N, C-alpha and C positions, 0 to 999 in steps of 0.2 A: 940555258939562261943567258940573256944578253948582258953586255957590260953595263954595270950599274954603279951609282954612287949615292951615298946618304950624307947630306950636308945640313948644316945649320942654316936657318933662314937668312941670317946676316951674310952668308956666302953666296946668296942667289941674287941676281939682278932684280931690282924691285918691280920693274915693268913686266918682266916675265912672270914673276911670282904673283902679281896682282891679276894678270891675265888668267893664270891658272886658277886662282881663287874664284874669279867671276864665273869661269866655265864649270868648275867642279862643284862649288857650293851654291851656285845659282844666286849669287849676291846681286840684288837689283840696286843696292845703294853703292854709288861709285865713289864714296868717300874712303880713301885709303887709311884715314885716321882710325876708323873703327877696327880695321884689321890689326893695326899695331897695338891699339888700346886693349883689345880683348885678350891678349896674351900677357897682360900685366907687366909691361916693361918697367925696369928699374927695381923690381922686387926680385932678389936673388940674381943669379946669372944664367938661369935656364932659358933655352931657346927651343922653339918647335923645330922639327926635322923635315927635310924634303927629300924625296926619292927621285933620282934621275936615272932613266934608262935610255942609253944611246943618245944622251944630251937632251932628252925630252923630260920635262917635269911630269911625273905620272903618279906621285904619291905624296902624302902629307900626314904628319902626326903632330898635332898641336898640343899645347899644355897651358895650364894656369897654375902657377905656384901658389901654395896656400899653407899656412901654419895649421897644425892640428894639435888638439890637446889629447894626449894619450896617457892616461893614468897620472894626471897632475904634472906631466912633462910636456913641453912644447916642442914638437918636431915638425919639420917641413916635409910636405908631400906635394905631389903634382897631379892635377886633374888631367886625364887623358881626354883631349877634345879634338874636334875637326879631323878625325881619322878617315882617310880616303885614299883609295887606289883606283885608277882609271879601269874601266870595265875590261878592256882588252888585256890588261896585265894581271887580272885576278886569277886565282887558282894556280898561280905559278910560284908561290912561295914568297912573293915580295911583301905581302902583308905581315907575315911572320917575321921576316928579316927586319922590316921597319919597326915593328913592335919591340923586337929583341934589342935593337940599338937604342930605342927610346927609353927602355927600362934601365939603361945604364946611367941615365941623367941624374936620377934621384932614387934612394933606397925605398921610398914609400910612394905607391901609385894608387890612384882611385879614379873611378869613372862612373857615369851613368851612360849606359850604352844599349844599342839594339841587339837583337839576337844574333845577327851576322857578325858583329864585332865580338860578342861574347864567345862565339865559337873559337876565335883566335886566342882570346885571353885564357880560355880553359886549357888550350894546348900549351900555354906558357905557365900553367900551374897557379893561375889567379883563383881566388875565392870569390864567391858572389852570394847575394841574397836578392829576394824580390819583395823587400819590405816597403817599397815606395810605389805609389801610384800617381800617374798623371791623370787628373780628373778634368772633365770639361762639362760645363753647365750651360744650357741654353738660357741666356739672360732674359729674353722676352720673346714669346712666340710671334708677336707682331713685328719684331725686328729680324725674324729669321728669313731675311731676304738680303742678298748681297748688295753692297753699295756700288754704284757704277760711276758716280761723279766723284771727283777728287775731294777727299776729306782732309781738313786740317786738324790733326790730332790735338795740337796745342790749344785750339779754340774749343775748350770743353765747357759744358754747362755745369757750373758748380753751385747752382742754386738748389734749395730744398734738400740739403744734406742731412737735415735732422741733427742728431747728436754726433754725426761723423764730421770731423774737422779737417779741412785741407791745410796742411802745413807748408811753409816755405821750403823749397828745396835748396837749402843753404848749409853752411858749416855748423851753425848753431843746432839745427835740427839733426844733422848727422851726428854731432857730438852726443846729443841726448840719446839717440838710438844706439850708438856704439857703446856708451856706458851701460845701458840696460842689457845689451847683448853680452857684454863681458860678465856682468853680474849673473845672468842666467847660465852662462857657461861654467862659472865657478861652482855651480851646484851639480855639475855633471862629471862623470868619470872620464868620458871621451866626447869629443865634438869638434866642430869646425870653428876655428878662431876667426871672428869677425870684429876686429878692433877699429879704431877711428881711421887709421891709414887704409884699411881694407874698404870701409864704406866710402871713403873719399874717392878711391880709385873706381869702385864699382858704380857709384851714383854720380858724384860731382864731376868726375873726369870723363864720364860716359859721353861720347860725341853726340848721342841722341837724347841727351838729358831732358830736352823739351817734352819728350814723351813719358817722362817719369812723373808720377803723382804720389805724394806722400800724405797719408791720412793718419789721424789719431782718433781713438775712441776710448775715453776714460783712460785706462792704464795700458792700452794696447796700441802698438805702432804697426802700420801697414805700408809697405812700399809696393806700388803697382806700376806697370808699364802698359800703355795702350799701343797696340800694333794693328796694322792692316795687312792681312794676308789673304790672297785669292779673293779680294774684294769683300772680305768680311772684317769687321772691326772686333778685336779681341782685347779683353782686359786680362792681362796676366798678373796674378797675385804673386809677386816674386819674393816677398819677404813678409812674414808675420811674426811678431815678437811673442805672442801668446795665442792659444787656441781661440778661434772665433766662435761665438755663441750665435744662436738663431736670430736674435734681434739685430745683431751686427750684420749678418748675412742679408737680412731684409733691406738694410740701408744700402748695401752694395748693389743689390738687385735694382733698387730704385735709381741709384746713380747710373747704372748700366742702361736702364730704360730711358732716362732723360737724355742720354748721349748716343742713343741708337747703337749700342754695343750688342753684337750678336752673341758672343760667348764670353764666359768667365772661365779661366783655366788656372790650375795651380797644382802643386805637388803636395801629396798628403801621405803621412805614415799612418796606416790604419785609420784614415779619415779623421785624424785628431785635429788638424789645423783649420779645416773649413768644414764645419759639420752641417752640410746641406746635402740633399739628395742630388745625385748627378746621373744623367743618362749614359754617359760614356766614361769608362775608366780603362787605362792601359797600364799594365805593369811596367815598371822600369827596372832594368837590371843594374843593381849597384855592385860593381866588381872592384876588387882591391887586391893589392899584393904588397908584402913587405918582406925584405930580406930576413928580418927577425920574425920568426913565426909567432912569437908571443904578442908582438905588436899587431900582426895580422889578425889575430883573434879579437883584439880590442877594437880594431877598426870595424869589425862586424857589428859592434854595439853602437856605432854612431847613428843617432836618430834625428838629427836636426838639419838634414839636407833640405834645401828649398831651391826654387828656380834660380835664385840670385847667385847660387854657388858655381854651377858649371855652365856649359854652353847650351844646356837644354832649352833655355828661354829664347835662343836665337833660331831654333829649328822650326 
């Protein structure tokens, strides 16, 4: 094994780091603000880690710090995100070394991961379940053609919304959604804490906030993000306060049709959040570890994970 170092991102030259990010994560957006924002700076003191081998940046383990409610107690955990080792350095033990060092940052760790990453976590005695699905719905067959001319996401057609109401993306709306989120969490034994500070970071401070659209329908709040990937327009349902019924799903399909959206995508636990038929589903590995094994078992019961929580919405 060559000479290697594992460092905090603050110890790495920003230009070298950003170059690595662009090459490794295929970031087409050259805005460095997104990269610093996504690791939730200013909340706790945790930092992502970088692996250097022979002075070359070849690995990365990101994180998002988040409070969790565990049996009526608030504890801090970290989402394992943006885990990457360059191909030529794989199968040499670097991934395990990087993960092991990352696990020292905080006693509670959680992630949504692919099968390749899960293999490493299993070796580190993480627990996991497959209770969550990433679901994709073709919004309209006539829209099932990629867009080839540049599309301005911010110029959306918001006419003919029916009972679906477009809310302002501002502090008043966020405060309302946060209050509701905390009330819903108070009824659960375990769950992810999404308070006003959390929503402010995740929505209002998001550098691509112009792509966020917040809707309400009677007593349900929905946060969405419109993205263009591989010339397809996608509507990601990133947060839903309550399960969506069939009549609401019809309104969203109409919104997608009017805006030439190809796909609607979301995370569902046993299809509770968005109750419509979908042609494609992919299981998501929810992996977790806690130094206290009793906490580890309670984490297994978390059922309110959505796109908005981890980095899954950026993949």
